[in-house]
C-alpha positions as CSV (number, residue, x, y, z in Angstrom):
1,M,134.3,-21.8,192.9
2,L,132.6,-23.4,196.0
3,V,132.9,-26.9,197.2
4,I,131.2,-28.0,200.4
5,D,132.4,-31.4,201.6
6,K,130.7,-33.4,204.3
7,L,129.8,-30.2,206.3
8,Q,128.4,-30.7,209.8
9,V,127.0,-27.7,211.8
10,Y,125.4,-27.7,215.2
11,Y,123.3,-25.5,217.3
12,G,124.4,-26.4,220.8
13,E,124.1,-30.2,220.8
14,S,121.5,-30.4,217.9
15,R,123.0,-31.3,214.6
16,I,121.5,-29.2,211.8
17,L,123.7,-30.1,208.8
18,N,124.7,-33.7,208.4
19,E,127.6,-34.3,206.0
20,V,126.3,-31.9,203.4
21,D,128.0,-32.0,199.9
22,I,127.4,-29.1,197.5
23,Q,129.3,-27.7,194.5
24,V,128.8,-24.3,192.9
25,P,130.8,-23.8,189.7
26,P,131.6,-20.4,188.3
27,G,129.1,-19.1,185.8
28,Q,126.3,-21.2,187.2
29,V,123.2,-20.5,189.4
30,V,122.7,-23.4,191.9
31,C,119.5,-23.5,193.8
32,L,119.0,-25.1,197.3
33,M,115.4,-25.9,198.1
34,G,113.6,-27.5,201.0
35,R,110.9,-26.8,203.6
36,N,111.4,-24.2,206.4
37,G,113.7,-25.4,209.2
38,V,115.7,-28.1,207.2
39,G,119.0,-26.2,207.4
40,K,119.2,-24.0,204.2
41,T,119.9,-20.7,206.0
42,T,122.3,-22.5,208.4
43,L,124.3,-23.6,205.4
44,L,124.6,-20.1,204.0
45,K,125.7,-18.8,207.4
46,A,128.3,-21.4,207.6
47,I,129.6,-20.6,204.2
48,M,129.8,-16.9,205.2
49,G,131.5,-17.7,208.5
50,V,128.8,-16.6,210.7
51,L,128.4,-20.1,212.1
52,R,131.3,-22.5,212.8
53,S,131.3,-26.1,211.5
54,R,132.2,-29.2,213.5
55,G,133.2,-31.3,210.7
56,G,133.8,-31.2,206.9
57,S,135.3,-28.5,204.8
58,I,134.4,-25.3,202.8
59,T,136.7,-24.6,199.8
60,Y,136.3,-21.3,198.0
61,D,138.4,-20.6,194.8
62,N,140.7,-23.5,195.6
63,Q,141.4,-22.2,199.2
64,N,140.2,-23.9,202.3
65,I,138.2,-21.3,204.2
66,T,136.6,-23.6,206.8
67,R,138.2,-21.7,209.7
68,A,138.5,-18.2,208.1
69,P,136.6,-15.4,209.8
70,A,133.6,-13.8,208.1
71,H,135.3,-10.5,207.2
72,K,138.1,-12.3,205.4
73,R,135.6,-14.3,203.4
74,A,133.8,-11.0,202.4
75,R,137.1,-9.4,201.4
76,A,137.9,-12.5,199.3
77,G,134.8,-11.9,197.2
78,I,131.9,-13.7,198.9
79,G,128.7,-11.6,199.0
80,Y,125.6,-12.5,201.1
81,V,122.1,-11.2,201.0
82,P,120.4,-12.6,204.1
83,Q,116.7,-13.6,204.5
84,G,115.0,-10.4,205.6
85,R,117.4,-8.2,203.5
86,G,119.4,-6.8,206.4
87,I,119.2,-3.2,205.3
88,F,119.7,-0.2,207.7
89,P,116.2,1.3,207.9
90,Y,117.2,4.7,209.3
91,L,119.9,5.3,206.8
92,T,119.1,6.7,203.3
93,V,119.2,4.5,200.3
94,K,122.4,6.1,199.2
95,E,123.9,5.6,202.7
96,N,123.0,1.9,202.6
97,M,124.7,1.6,199.2
98,L,127.8,3.3,200.6
99,M,127.9,0.8,203.4
100,G,128.6,-1.9,200.8
101,L,132.0,-0.1,200.1
102,E,133.2,-0.5,203.7
103,A,135.3,-3.5,203.0
104,L,137.0,-2.0,199.9
105,T,140.6,-0.6,199.9
106,A,141.2,2.9,198.8
107,R,142.4,1.6,195.4
108,E,139.1,-0.2,194.9
109,L,136.8,2.7,195.9
110,K,136.7,4.3,192.5
111,A,135.4,1.1,190.9
112,G,132.9,0.8,193.8
113,Y,131.5,4.3,193.1
114,D,131.2,3.4,189.4
115,A,129.3,0.2,190.4
116,I,126.8,2.3,192.4
117,E,125.8,4.0,189.1
118,E,125.5,0.7,187.4
119,I,123.2,-0.5,190.1
120,Y,121.1,2.7,189.7
121,T,120.8,1.7,186.0
122,T,119.7,-1.8,186.9
123,F,117.2,-0.6,189.6
124,P,116.2,3.0,188.6
125,V,113.9,3.3,191.6
126,L,116.9,3.3,193.9
127,K,118.3,6.4,192.2
128,A,114.9,8.1,192.4
129,M,114.7,7.3,196.1
130,E,118.4,7.6,197.1
131,K,117.7,10.3,199.7
132,R,114.7,8.5,201.4
133,A,115.1,6.4,204.5
134,A,115.5,2.8,203.5
135,G,112.9,1.7,206.0
136,T,110.2,3.6,204.1
137,L,110.7,1.5,200.9
138,S,108.4,-1.4,199.9
139,G,109.6,-4.9,200.6
140,G,110.5,-5.3,196.9
141,Q,112.5,-2.1,196.8
142,Q,114.3,-3.0,200.0
143,Q,115.3,-6.4,198.3
144,Q,116.6,-4.4,195.3
145,L,118.6,-2.3,197.7
146,A,120.1,-5.3,199.5
147,L,121.1,-6.8,196.2
148,G,122.6,-3.6,194.9
149,R,124.6,-3.1,198.1
150,V,126.2,-6.5,197.7
151,L,126.7,-6.2,193.9
152,I,128.7,-3.0,194.1
153,R,131.5,-5.0,195.6
154,R,131.5,-7.3,192.4
155,P,131.5,-10.6,194.4
156,R,132.8,-13.8,192.8
157,L,130.4,-15.9,194.9
158,L,126.9,-14.6,195.7
159,L,124.7,-16.2,198.4
160,L,121.0,-15.3,198.2
161,D,118.6,-16.4,200.9
162,E,114.9,-16.3,199.8
163,P,115.1,-13.3,197.6
164,T,111.5,-13.5,196.5
165,E,110.0,-13.7,200.0
166,G,107.2,-11.1,200.4
167,I,108.0,-9.5,197.1
168,Q,105.4,-8.1,194.6
169,P,105.4,-10.0,191.2
170,N,106.8,-7.3,189.0
171,I,110.0,-7.0,191.2
172,V,110.3,-10.8,191.3
173,E,110.5,-10.7,187.5
174,E,113.2,-8.0,187.7
175,I,115.2,-10.0,190.3
176,E,114.8,-13.2,188.1
177,A,116.1,-11.3,185.1
178,L,119.1,-10.0,187.1
179,I,120.1,-13.5,188.4
180,I,119.9,-15.0,185.0
181,S,122.0,-12.1,183.6
182,L,124.6,-12.5,186.4
183,G,124.9,-16.2,185.7
184,K,125.4,-15.7,182.0
185,R,128.3,-13.3,182.6
186,G,130.4,-16.3,183.6
187,D,132.5,-14.7,186.2
188,M,130.3,-15.2,189.2
189,A,128.9,-18.3,191.1
190,I,125.5,-18.0,192.6
191,L,124.0,-20.2,195.4
192,L,120.3,-19.4,195.8
193,V,118.1,-20.6,198.6
194,E,114.5,-20.6,197.4
195,Q,111.1,-22.2,198.1
196,F,109.3,-20.6,195.1
197,L,109.7,-23.5,192.7
198,D,108.7,-21.8,189.5
199,F,111.3,-19.0,190.2
200,A,113.9,-21.5,191.1
201,M,113.4,-23.6,188.0
202,N,113.5,-20.5,185.8
203,V,116.9,-19.3,187.0
204,A,118.8,-22.4,188.2
205,D,121.3,-24.5,186.2
206,Y,121.5,-27.1,188.9
207,C,119.3,-27.9,192.0
208,Y,119.8,-29.5,195.4
209,V,117.0,-30.5,197.7
210,M,117.5,-30.6,201.5
211,E,115.5,-32.5,204.1
212,K,116.4,-32.6,207.8
213,G,120.0,-31.4,207.2
214,H,120.7,-33.9,204.4
215,I,120.9,-33.5,200.6
216,V,118.2,-35.9,199.4
217,A,118.0,-35.0,195.7
218,E,120.1,-33.2,193.1
219,G,120.3,-32.7,189.4
220,K,120.3,-30.4,186.5
221,R,117.1,-28.3,186.2
222,E,116.0,-30.0,183.0
223,V,116.3,-33.5,184.4
224,L,115.3,-33.2,188.0
225,P,111.5,-34.1,188.3
226,E,109.5,-31.2,189.5
227,G,107.0,-33.6,191.1
228,R,109.7,-35.0,193.3
229,I,110.8,-31.5,194.4
230,R,107.3,-30.5,195.2
231,E,106.9,-33.5,197.5
232,Y,109.9,-32.2,199.6
233,L,108.5,-28.6,199.5
234,A,105.0,-29.5,200.6
235,V,104.1,-28.6,204.2
């Protein structure tokens, strides 16, 4: 579903990503781990088209999208939940959900409205609070809202940036169960950026570890030594 080949991304003259190679097959949850500042969020922004690359390629569903604008990537089925959630705090929960339908065509809107009801089933608290301003929700509820807003578009590739950051344990468990369920459906590829190692090892099928813009370790969850990963995550 997603193939990153020798990707290079710069901020000004500073190289942040140095020939990064990553693959995310459909039906799998792939986790990218590493300390703060090593380039994880930069990679997600480059995949989404928010940042431009200076070298390498991004292939999505067998199409080269390296130069495609962000809105075309979204319409092609790439969903992105940024670090910090990116909700609209002064809009209601329901209005935030409806914003997720903006990229859909008139023909797709009926399925989108049905998907909102599915999200309410997954996260009942959003239904109960649909008329409240999103900024009044707890951090965990806001994360559920950000996930729901993306999922109503039924993305084929889902990018998640630190979904457990600042979240209470019971909602972390709900998000963990959701990611595992989405992976098992087989029709979606998920690239997850995460520093919470236990969470990552519970949901991931395959892991990459990044250090200073390079991939320094990779492997299936069951064979990649946790001790080695912890060394790269330690401050």
